[in-house]
C-alpha positions in Angstrom: 12.6 17.2 -18.5 10.9 14.2 -17.0 13.2 11.8 -15.5 12.6 9.1 -18.0 14.3 11.2 -20.6 17.5 11.1 -18.6 17.1 7.2 -18.6 20.1 5.0 -19.3 19.9 3.1 -22.5 20.0 -0.5 -23.4 23.5 -2.1 -23.6 24.7 0.4 -20.5 26.1 -1.1 -17.8 25.6 -0.6 -13.8 28.3 -2.9 -12.3 27.9 -6.2 -13.5 24.4 -5.3 -14.6 23.4 -4.7 -18.4 19.9 -2.5 -19.1 17.5 -3.8 -21.0 15.0 -1.3 -21.0 13.2 1.5 -18.9 10.2 0.0 -16.7 9.1 3.4 -15.5 10.1 6.6 -13.8 8.7 8.6 -10.9 9.5 11.8 -8.7 12.5 10.1 -7.1 14.1 7.5 -9.1 14.3 5.5 -12.5 13.5 1.6 -12.7 15.2 -0.4 -15.3 14.7 -3.8 -16.5 18.4 -5.5 -16.7 20.4 -8.7 -17.0 22.6 -10.5 -14.4 25.1 -12.4 -16.2 26.9 -14.0 -13.2 23.1 -15.8 -12.4 21.8 -15.8 -15.7 18.5 -13.8 -14.8 16.5 -10.6 -15.2 16.5 -8.2 -12.1 14.7 -4.7 -11.5 17.3 -2.2 -11.0 15.9 1.3 -9.4 18.4 4.0 -9.8 18.3 7.3 -7.5 17.4 10.1 -9.8 14.9 12.7 -8.3 14.1 14.7 -11.1 13.2 17.7 -9.5 16.8 18.3 -8.1 19.0 16.0 -10.5 20.5 15.7 -13.9 22.7 13.3 -15.6 25.8 14.5 -17.4 27.1 13.3 -20.8 29.3 10.9 -18.5 26.3 9.1 -17.2 27.0 10.7 -13.4 24.1 11.9 -11.7 24.7 15.1 -9.9 22.3 17.7 -8.3 20.7 20.0 -10.7 22.5 23.3 -9.2 24.4 24.1 -5.8 21.4 24.9 -3.8 20.2 21.3 -4.7 23.5 19.6 -3.0 22.4 19.4 0.3 18.6 17.7 -0.3 20.3 15.4 -3.0 22.7 14.0 -0.4 20.1 14.1 2.0 17.5 12.1 0.0 20.7 9.5 -1.0 20.9 8.8 2.0 17.4 7.9 2.9 17.0 6.1 -0.2 20.2 3.8 0.7 18.9 3.6 4.4 15.5 2.4 3.2 17.4 -0.2 0.7 19.3 -1.9 3.7 16.1 -2.0 5.9 13.9 -3.9 3.1 16.8 -6.0 2.3 16.4 -7.7 5.9 12.8 -8.6 4.4 11.8 -12.1 3.1 8.5 -11.6 2.7 6.3 -12.9 -0.2 4.4 -9.9 -0.3 6.9 -7.4 -0.5 9.5 -6.9 -3.4 12.5 -8.6 -2.3 15.9 -6.1 -2.5 18.8 -8.0 -3.1 21.7 -5.5 -3.1 22.5 -1.7 -2.8 25.1 -0.7 -5.3 26.5 2.5 -3.6 28.5 5.1 -5.6 28.1 4.3 -8.9 27.6 7.1 -11.6 27.4 9.3 -8.7 24.0 7.8 -7.4 23.0 4.6 -5.8 21.0 1.3 -7.4 19.0 -1.0 -5.6 19.0 -4.4 -7.0 15.2 -6.1 -6.6 13.5 -9.3 -7.7 12.1 -8.8 -11.4 8.4 -9.4 -10.7 6.8 -11.5 -13.8 3.4 -10.1 -14.1 1.2 -7.1 -14.1 0.1 -4.4 -11.7 -3.3 -4.7 -10.2 -4.4 -1.7 -11.7 -3.6 -3.3 -15.2 -4.8 -6.9 -14.1 -8.3 -4.8 -13.5 -8.4 -3.5 -17.0 -7.4 -6.5 -18.7 -9.6 -8.8 -16.6 -12.2 -6.8 -15.3 -12.7 -6.5 -11.6 -11.8 -9.2 -9.0 -14.3 -11.4 -7.4 -15.1 -11.0 -3.9 -13.0 -14.1 -2.9 -10.2 -12.6 -4.8 -10.6 -9.2 -3.2 -10.4 -10.5 0.3 -7.4 -12.9 -0.4 -5.7 -9.9 -2.3 -6.1 -7.6 0.8 -5.4 -10.0 3.2 -2.0 -10.7 1.8 -1.6 -6.9 1.4 -2.3 -6.3 5.1 0.5 -8.9 6.1 2.9 -6.9 4.0 2.3 -3.8 5.5 2.1 -5.0 8.9 5.6 -6.7 8.6 6.8 -3.1 7.3 5.2 -1.2 10.0 6.8 -3.8 12.8 10.0 -2.7 11.6 9.1 1.4 11.7 8.7 1.7 7.9 6.0 3.5 6.0 5.0 2.4 2.6 3.7 5.8 1.7 2.1 5.1 -1.7 0.2 2.2 -1.9 -2.3 2.3 -4.9 -3.1 -0.4 -7.5 -0.2 0.8 -9.9 2.3 -0.3 -6.8 0.9 -3.7 -6.3 2.5 -6.3 -9.0 0.3 -9.7 -9.2 3.3 -11.8 -9.6 2.8 -15.3 -11.0 1.7 -18.0 -8.6 4.8 -20.7 -7.7 3.1 -23.7 -6.4 5.4 -26.3 -4.6 4.8 -30.1 -4.9 2.0 -30.1 -2.2 -0.2 -27.6 -4.3 0.6 -24.7 -2.0 2.6 -21.6 -1.9 4.6 -19.6 0.3 1.4 -17.7 1.4 -0.8 -20.8 2.4 -3.7 -22.2 0.1 -4.0 -20.9 -3.4 -5.4 -22.1 -6.3 -2.9 -22.6 -9.1 -2.5 -19.3 -11.4 -4.0 -17.2 -8.6 -1.3 -14.0 -8.3 0.3 -13.3 -5.3 0.2 -9.3 -4.7 3.3 -7.7 -4.2 4.0 -4.2 -2.8 6.6 -2.4 -4.6 8.1 1.3 -5.2 8.1 2.6 -1.6 7.2 6.1 -1.3 10.8 7.3 -0.1 10.2 10.7 -2.1 7.6 11.1 0.2 10.1 11.9 2.6 12.1 13.8 0.3 8.7 16.1 0.0 8.5 16.6 3.5 12.4 17.7 3.7 11.9 19.8 1.0 8.6 21.4 2.5 6.6 20.5 -0.3 3.3 17.7 -0.6 3.9 14.5 -3.1 0.9 12.8 -3.1 -0.9 10.4 -5.3 -4.5 11.7 -6.1 -7.4 9.4 -5.0 -5.0 7.0 -3.0 -3.4 9.5 -0.4 -5.0 10.4 3.0 -5.5 14.4 3.4 -2.1 14.7 6.0 -0.2 13.7 2.9 -0.9 16.5 0.8 1.0 18.9 3.5 4.4 18.9 4.0 3.4 20.0 7.8 1.6 17.2 9.0 2.8 14.0 10.2 2.1 10.6 8.7 1.7 7.5 10.6 0.6 3.8 10.0 -2.9 5.2 9.6 -1.9 6.9 6.6 -0.6 3.5 4.7 -4.0 2.6 6.0 -6.3 4.9 4.2 -4.2 4.0 0.9 -4.9 0.2 1.5 -8.3 1.1 1.8 -9.0 3.3 -1.5 -7.0 0.6 -3.1 -9.6 -2.2 -2.1 -12.2 0.1 -2.5 -11.2 0.6 -6.1 -11.4 -3.1 -6.1 -14.7 -3.0 -5.4 -16.0 -0.7 -7.7 -13.8 -0.4 -10.2 -13.4 3.3 -9.8 -10.3 5.1 -8.1 -11.6 7.1 -5.1 -11.8 11.0 -5.6 -8.9 13.2 -4.1 -9.2 13.6 -0.2 -9.9 17.1 -0.9 -12.8 16.6 -3.1 -14.5 14.2 -0.9 -16.8 16.5 0.6 -18.5 17.2 -2.4 -17.8 14.1 -4.8 -19.0 11.1 -3.1 -17.2 7.4 -3.3 -18.6 5.1 -5.9 -21.4 2.7 -4.7 -20.7 -0.6 -4.4 -23.4 -3.1 -6.2 -25.5 -4.9 -4.1 -24.4 -8.3 -5.2 -21.0 -7.4 -4.6 -21.7 -5.8 -1.2 -24.1 -8.6 0.1 -21.0 -11.1 -0.6 -19.1 -9.7 2.4 -19.6 -10.3 6.5 -21.6 -7.3 7.8 -18.6 -5.8 10.0 -16.5 -5.6 6.9 -17.7 -2.5 4.6 -18.0 -0.3 7.8 -14.6 -1.2 8.7 -13.3 -0.6 5.1 -14.8 2.5 5.4 -13.4 3.6 8.7 -10.1 3.6 7.0 -10.8 5.8 4.7 -12.0 8.4 7.4 -10.7 11.9 6.0 -9.5 12.3 10.0 -6.3 10.4 10.6 -7.4 10.0 14.7 -10.8 8.5 12.8 -8.9 5.8 11.5 -7.6 2.6 12.8 -3.8 3.3 14.2 -2.5 0.2 12.9 -3.3 -3.2 10.8 -3.6 -5.1 14.1 -6.4 -2.8 15.1 -7.7 -2.7 11.8 -8.1 -6.4 11.3 -10.0 -6.9 14.4 -12.7 -4.5 12.9 -12.7 -6.2 9.6 -13.5 -9.4 11.2 -12.5 -12.7 9.3 -11.8 -12.2 5.8 -14.4 -14.5 4.1 -17.0 -14.0 2.0 -20.7 -15.1 3.3 -23.1 -17.3 1.4 -26.7 -15.6 2.0 -26.6 -13.0 3.8 -29.7 -11.6 5.4 -28.3 -7.7 6.6 -25.6 -5.4 6.0 -24.4 -2.8 8.1 -22.8 0.2 6.3 -21.6 3.6 7.9 -20.6 6.8 6.0 -17.6 9.2 6.4 -18.8 10.7 9.4 -19.4 7.6 10.8 -23.2 7.4 11.2 -24.7 3.9 10.9 -27.3 2.2 8.7 -28.9 -1.1 8.9 -30.0 -2.4 5.4 -31.6 -5.3 5.5 -33.4 -7.8 2.9 -32.8 -8.3 -1.1 -35.1 -5.4 -2.3 -31.8 -3.1 -2.1 -30.6 -2.0 -5.4 -27.0 -0.9 -4.0 -25.3 0.2 -1.1 -24.9 4.0 -1.6 -23.6 6.4 1.0 -23.2 10.4 1.2 -20.3 12.2 1.6 -17.9 9.5 1.0 -19.5 5.9 1.2 -19.0 3.0 -0.7 -19.8 3.6 -4.6 -20.6 2.1 -8.4 -23.3 1.6 -10.4 -21.6 -0.7 -13.1 -19.5 1.9 -14.6 -18.4 0.2 -17.7 -14.6 -0.5 -18.6 -12.5 -0.9 -21.7 -13.9 -1.9 -24.9 -17.0 -3.7 -25.9 -17.5 -7.4 -26.4 -20.8 -7.1 -28.2 -20.3 -7.6 -32.1 -21.3 -4.0 -34.1 -20.2 -5.2 -37.8 -20.4 -2.5 -40.6 -19.9 -3.2 -44.7 -18.8 -0.8 -47.2 -21.8 0.9 -48.5 -19.9 2.5 -51.5 -16.3 2.6 -52.6 -15.1 5.1 -55.1 -12.0 6.4 -56.8 -10.5 9.7 -56.5 -7.2 9.7 -59.1 -3.9 8.9 -59.2 -1.3 8.9 -56.4 2.2 9.2 -57.0 3.2 6.9 -54.1 1.2 4.1 -52.1 1.8 5.8 -49.3 0.5 4.0 -45.9 0.7 7.7 -44.2 -2.5 9.7 -45.5 -5.2 10.4 -43.1 -9.0 10.6 -43.0 -11.1 12.7 -40.6 -15.0 13.4 -39.9 -16.5 16.8 -41.1 -19.8 17.9 -40.8 -20.9 16.9 -44.1 -18.8 14.0 -44.8 -15.3 13.7 -44.5 -11.7 14.9 -45.4 -8.6 13.2 -46.7 -4.8 14.0 -46.5 -3.1 12.2 -49.2 -0.8 12.9 -52.7 -1.5 13.3 -55.9 0.7 12.4 -59.1 1.2 15.8 -61.1 1.3 16.2 -64.8 5.4 16.5 -64.5 5.4 13.2 -62.9 6.0 14.7 -59.3 4.1 14.3 -56.4 2.0 17.1 -54.8 0.4 17.6 -51.4 -3.3 16.7 -51.7 -6.3 17.3 -49.5 -9.7 16.9 -50.5 -13.2 16.8 -48.8 -16.0 14.1 -49.6 -19.9 14.5 -48.8 -21.7 12.1 -47.7 -22.7 10.6 -51.0 -19.2 10.3 -52.5 -19.3 13.6 -54.4 -16.3 16.0 -54.1 -16.7 18.8 -51.6 -13.5 20.6 -52.1 -9.8 19.8 -53.1 -6.6 21.2 -52.2 -3.2 20.8 -54.5 -0.1 22.6 -53.3 2.0 23.9 -56.4 5.2 22.5 -54.8 6.7 19.3 -56.4 7.9 16.5 -54.1 5.0 16.8 -51.8 2.9 14.4 -49.5 -0.1 15.3 -47.1 0.1 12.9 -44.2 -2.2 14.8 -41.4 -5.5 16.5 -41.7 -7.7 18.5 -38.9 -11.0 20.1 -39.5 -11.2 23.3 -38.2 -14.4 24.6 -35.8 -14.8 27.5 -38.2 -15.3 25.1 -41.3 -11.7 25.1 -42.7 -9.0 22.8 -42.7 -5.5 22.3 -41.6 -3.2 20.1 -44.0 0.3 18.8 -42.8 2.8 16.8 -44.9 6.2 17.4 -46.6 7.8 18.9 -49.6 11.3 17.3 -50.3 12.9 17.5 -46.9 10.5 20.3 -45.4 7.4 19.9 -43.2 4.6 22.0 -44.3 1.6 23.0 -42.4 -1.2 24.8 -44.7 -4.2 26.5 -43.3 -7.4 26.5 -45.8 -10.6 28.0 -45.7 -14.1 26.9 -45.8 -13.6 26.8 -49.8 -10.5 25.3 -49.6 -8.7 27.7 -50.5 -5.2 28.6 -48.8 -5.3 31.3 -46.1 -1.3 30.5 -45.2 1.3 28.3 -45.7 4.1 27.5 -43.1 7.3 25.9 -43.5 7.7 24.7 -40.2 11.0 22.8 -39.9 13.1 19.8 -41.5 11.2 16.4 -42.2 7.1 16.1 -42.5 4.0 17.0 -40.5 2.8 13.5 -39.4 0.1 14.6 -36.9 -2.1 17.7 -36.0 -4.1 18.0 -32.9 -6.0 21.2 -31.6 -4.5 23.2 -28.5 -6.1 25.9 -26.3 -4.8 28.8 -28.7 -3.7 27.1 -31.8 -2.5 23.6 -32.4 0.2 21.1 -31.8 1.8 19.2 -34.7 4.2 16.1 -34.6 6.9 15.9 -36.8 9.2 13.1 -38.3 12.6 14.7 -39.1 14.9 13.4 -42.0 16.1 10.1 -42.0 14.1 9.8 -38.9 16.4 11.7 -36.6 14.3 13.3 -34.2 10.6 13.3 -32.9 9.9 16.9 -32.4 6.3 18.4 -31.2 5.4 22.0 -32.2 2.6 24.3 -30.8 1.3 26.8 -33.1 -1.2 29.7 -32.7 -3.9 30.3 -35.0 -1.8 32.6 -37.2 1.0 29.7 -37.7 3.3 31.2 -35.2 5.6 29.2 -33.2 4.8 29.2 -29.3 6.7 26.3 -28.1 8.9 23.2 -29.5 10.0 20.6 -27.5 11.9 17.3 -28.8 10.8 13.7 -26.9 13.4 11.3 -28.3 16.9 10.9 -27.7 18.7 11.2 -30.9 18.3 7.5 -31.5 16.4 7.4 -34.7 13.0 7.9 -33.7 10.1 9.8 -35.1 6.3 10.8 -34.4 3.5 8.9 -36.0 0.1 10.0 -34.8 -0.8 11.9 -31.6 -4.2 11.8 -29.5 -5.6 14.5 -27.1 -6.3 12.5 -23.5 -9.5 13.1 -22.1 -7.8 14.3 -19.0 -5.3 16.7 -20.4 -2.3 16.3 -22.3 -1.4 14.0 -24.9 -0.1 10.8 -26.2 2.4 10.8 -29.0 2.9 7.3 -30.9 6.5 7.1 -32.6 8.6 4.5 -34.3 12.3 3.9 -33.9 15.0 2.1 -35.3 18.3 0.8 -33.7 21.2 -1.7 -34.6 21.0 -5.2 -32.0 23.9 -7.0 -32.1 23.2 -11.1 -32.6 25.1 -14.1 -33.5 24.6 -13.9 -36.7 25.6 -10.0 -37.2 23.9 -6.7 -36.5 20.5 -6.3 -37.1 18.5 -3.5 -37.7 15.6 -3.8 -34.9 12.5 -1.5 -35.4 10.2 -0.8 -32.1 6.8 1.0 -31.4 6.7 3.9 -28.7 4.1 5.7 -26.8 5.4 9.3 -24.9 2.2 10.2 -22.6 2.8 14.5 -22.1 1.4 17.2 -20.1 -0.3 20.4 -21.8 3.1 21.6 -22.2 4.8 18.8 -24.0 6.7 17.9 -20.7 6.9 13.7 -21.0 5.6 11.6 -18.1 5.6 8.3 -19.2 7.3 6.6 -22.1 6.6 2.6 -22.7 8.1 1.2 -25.8 7.7 -2.4 -27.3 9.2 -4.8 -30.1 6.2 -7.1 -30.5 7.5 -10.1 -32.2 11.0 -8.8 -32.4 10.2 -5.7 -34.8 7.5 -3.4 -34.8 5.8 -0.2 -36.1 2.9 1.4 -35.0 0.5 3.4 -37.0 -2.6 4.1 -35.2 -3.7 5.1 -31.5 -6.9 5.8 -29.7 -7.8 6.3 -25.9 -10.8 4.6 -24.6 -11.8 4.9 -21.0 -8.2 6.0 -20.0 -6.7 2.9 -22.1 -4.5 3.6 -24.9 -4.7 1.3 -27.8 -2.2 0.7 -30.5 -2.2 -0.9 -34.0 0.4 -1.6 -36.6 2.6 -3.9 -38.0 4.9 -6.4 -36.3 7.5 -9.3 -37.1 10.1 -11.4 -35.9 12.6 -9.2 -37.3 14.1 -11.1 -40.2 14.4 -9.1 -43.6 11.8 -11.7 -45.4 9.3 -12.3 -42.2 5.9 -11.8 -43.1 4.3 -8.7 -41.2 1.6 -9.7 -38.9 -1.3 -7.0 -37.6 0.0 -5.6 -34.0 -2.0 -4.4 -31.2 -0.8 -2.9 -28.0 -2.9 -1.7 -25.0 -1.0 0.4 -22.2 -2.5 2.1 -19.3 -2.0 6.1 -19.0 1.2 5.3 -16.5 2.7 3.1 -19.4 1.9 -0.1 -18.3 1.4 -2.8 -20.7 -2.0 -4.4 -20.6 -1.7 -6.9 -23.5 0.1 -7.1 -27.0 -1.1 -9.1 -29.4 -0.1 -10.3 -32.8 -2.0 -14.0 -33.3 -4.6 -13.0 -35.7 -5.3 -14.8 -38.5 -4.1 -13.4 -42.2 -0.6 -13.7 -42.7 1.0 -11.6 -44.4 -1.2 -8.6 -42.7 -0.7 -5.1 -41.0 -2.9 -2.6 -38.7 -3.2 0.8 -40.4 -6.2 2.6 -38.8 -8.3 2.7 -35.3 -11.7 4.2 -34.5 -13.7 4.5 -31.9 -17.7 4.3 -32.9 -19.0 5.2 -29.8 -17.6 5.2 -26.2 -16.5 1.6 -26.3 -16.7 0.4 -29.7 -13.3 0.3 -31.1 -12.6 -0.9 -35.2 -9.3 -1.7 -37.1 -8.4 -1.2 -40.6 -6.0 -2.6 -42.7 -4.8 -5.3 -45.0 -4.5 -9.1 -45.3 -3.4 -11.6 -47.7 -1.1 -11.7 -50.8 -2.5 -10.1 -53.1 -3.8 -7.5 -49.9 -7.3 -7.1 -49.4 -9.1 -4.6 -47.6 -9.4 -5.9 -43.6 -11.5 -4.6 -40.8 -12.1 -5.7 -37.6 -13.7 -4.8 -34.1 -11.7 -5.3 -31.0 -12.6 -6.8 -27.9 -11.6 -6.4 -24.2 -8.5 -8.3 -24.3 -7.2 -7.8 -27.9 -9.7 -10.3 -29.1 -11.3 -9.9 -32.8 -15.2 -9.6 -31.9 -15.6 -10.1 -35.9 -13.1 -10.0 -38.4 -13.9 -9.4 -42.2 -11.7 -9.1 -45.2 -13.0 -7.5 -48.5 -12.0 -9.7 -51.5 -10.7 -8.0 -54.6 -8.7 -8.6 -57.4 -6.4 -6.1 -57.1 -4.2 -4.9 -54.3 -6.0 -3.0 -52.0 -5.3 -1.9 -48.5 -7.5 0.1 -46.0 -5.5 2.8 -44.1 -7.1 5.5 -42.5 -10.4 4.9 -40.7 -12.6 7.7 -39.6 -16.4 6.9 -37.5 -19.2 9.4 -37.0 -20.9 6.5 -35.0 -21.5 2.5 -35.4 -23.4 2.9 -38.4 -21.6 5.9 -40.3 -18.0 6.3 -41.1 -15.3 6.3 -43.8 -12.3 4.7 -45.1 -9.2 5.4 -46.8 -7.5 2.8 -48.7 -5.3 2.5 -51.9 -4.9 0.1 -54.9 -3.0 -1.0 -57.5 -4.8 -0.4 -60.8 -3.8 -1.3 -64.4 -0.5 -0.8 -65.1 0.9 -0.9 -61.3 -0.8 2.5 -60.9 -1.6 3.6 -57.4 -5.3 4.7 -56.7 -6.6 6.6 -54.0 -10.2 5.1 -52.7 -12.6 6.4 -50.4 -15.1 4.4 -49.0 -18.6 4.8 -47.1 -18.8 2.5 -44.3 -22.5 1.5 -43.0 -24.2 -0.9 -40.1 -26.1 -4.2 -41.0 -24.0 -6.9 -40.4 -22.1 -9.3 -42.9 -22.7 -8.7 -46.3 -22.4 -10.8 -49.4 -19.5 -9.3 -51.1 -16.7 -10.9 -49.2 -17.5 -10.5 -45.7 -17.0 -13.2 -43.5 
């Protein structure tokens, strides 16, 4: 289990501090957002919890995982406390402020720090794009100041990277200045957080702990010393990321994989000595780097941009220098680890790619107006999981295939009454997997090309809500009865159990959807329900969470949000390493109208943005689909009576275009599946005559705004 699964919950107390939420976990500890009632303020609370050799007992105490870990646990706890005492002496604008050490609480220790309002440097680059050369130098200058301050006191950070630099909102005084000097209003201040004491523990245990892309080669070995030059490498890698938009390759891969290329228009903004000095900080050989911040500053020169440069001097990782003159250069590209990027795009497209409904067809009566059906692309059209009203008045699990012209290509109806299908997965051999529920039993059926059943498995209590392919089978996500759990189950191709993990803490949570991550592992979207005490009495509060897991189901990060006050997430996709979620949110009141909910988080679980300020109340998001590399479409409903709604989501969650299909009946778009910008399908439900629920499937085509209500 990862440390975040052992985290304290909202409402738990640590001394005078009340836990509000978990902010994240690393190999060495768990960080919480907490409330200080004495000073009426929020604080960040870091708990010593080394996940590799600690566990939490039922009474909340943190203890060594076993007897063999006791010595390391005690040694590491003392290092954790020593670092807190040292950092508490600092009052520096670019170093997170430590206010208090709470020793001997719950068998461990806690560091009370300022809670920094803002986002990480990594999150800000995803949300706002790359900083300008002026901003890069301003951020770099302040990070150099922070590093120099800790180095003078014998401390190494050991884990500088864009996720560990928080961009704190600027506070201007009456003269328009900040404690860091002249800044424009609104310019955020970089603050170093999460000092890497865990690296010291790794050394003590003869194991290496490193952050890929940012850690120098010596940090990958437990037997090599680390110096101020180790922090210089990590800081240079962070600045290089700001220049190019890409994390540097891992230190071990630098000989085969060069650093990205800095585009000419960005490179020419810097003084001639800057880029060579930055590359010197990225030397793989520790002795080849500047040995102190002071020595590095002398090589970097004044951190100012130049208006009209006529030449640039650059050097590759071996120290060779080249003089590049004139305006005819397309970029600076260096072999063996030079400066990089040729304009790799990030995030979502802001260019409008509208579509309209080419046709829409009715495929029968539903027993339930169920929001959890699913649609998926097949080689010849699409496949849909839903339910079918039987002659006996009971629901049946339903799977159907539709060709590109809207003709029925295949159908499977489960014989067992009381069933609903929620998930569908086309298989490489042309067959289909359909998952759902019959009564309180989760069911998975394997169908052949002809839609006839090959096998059918009862896989536990609840409902199959999502299915993903795995190396030797599939992984399914379940909703257990009464939302009492959130298990993932891996099955082989015959439907036999391989492994099972439960990613909730027994707090009324359920899996909704899952996606495979481009770099391996899974992202699991879920919902939860908890009771929150208010002045008006207890209130049920729904929340959305995302668990980011490795290939074996181990949780790495698990952020959650309540949106406006209550939130459900029903769709999730990954675009360029960022996870986007859609669903419904409201202020939590029973009669509050729902609103479309959009949420973006990075792979470490940091929130990039959350939005619900779209037109159309009431409304809801139901499905997300990626049409090409970075064009993201949203399906849902809006209005009362409801109308089908489609939108394109832009880089910051904005609506590039928003289209409502006006109808006379209550119609809601649910699932969305795209083969490309001009080819896709939509799953919807409609209230027909006599309030019957009908299953609608529509073909989507490009061509912009049509005459049928799109606006």
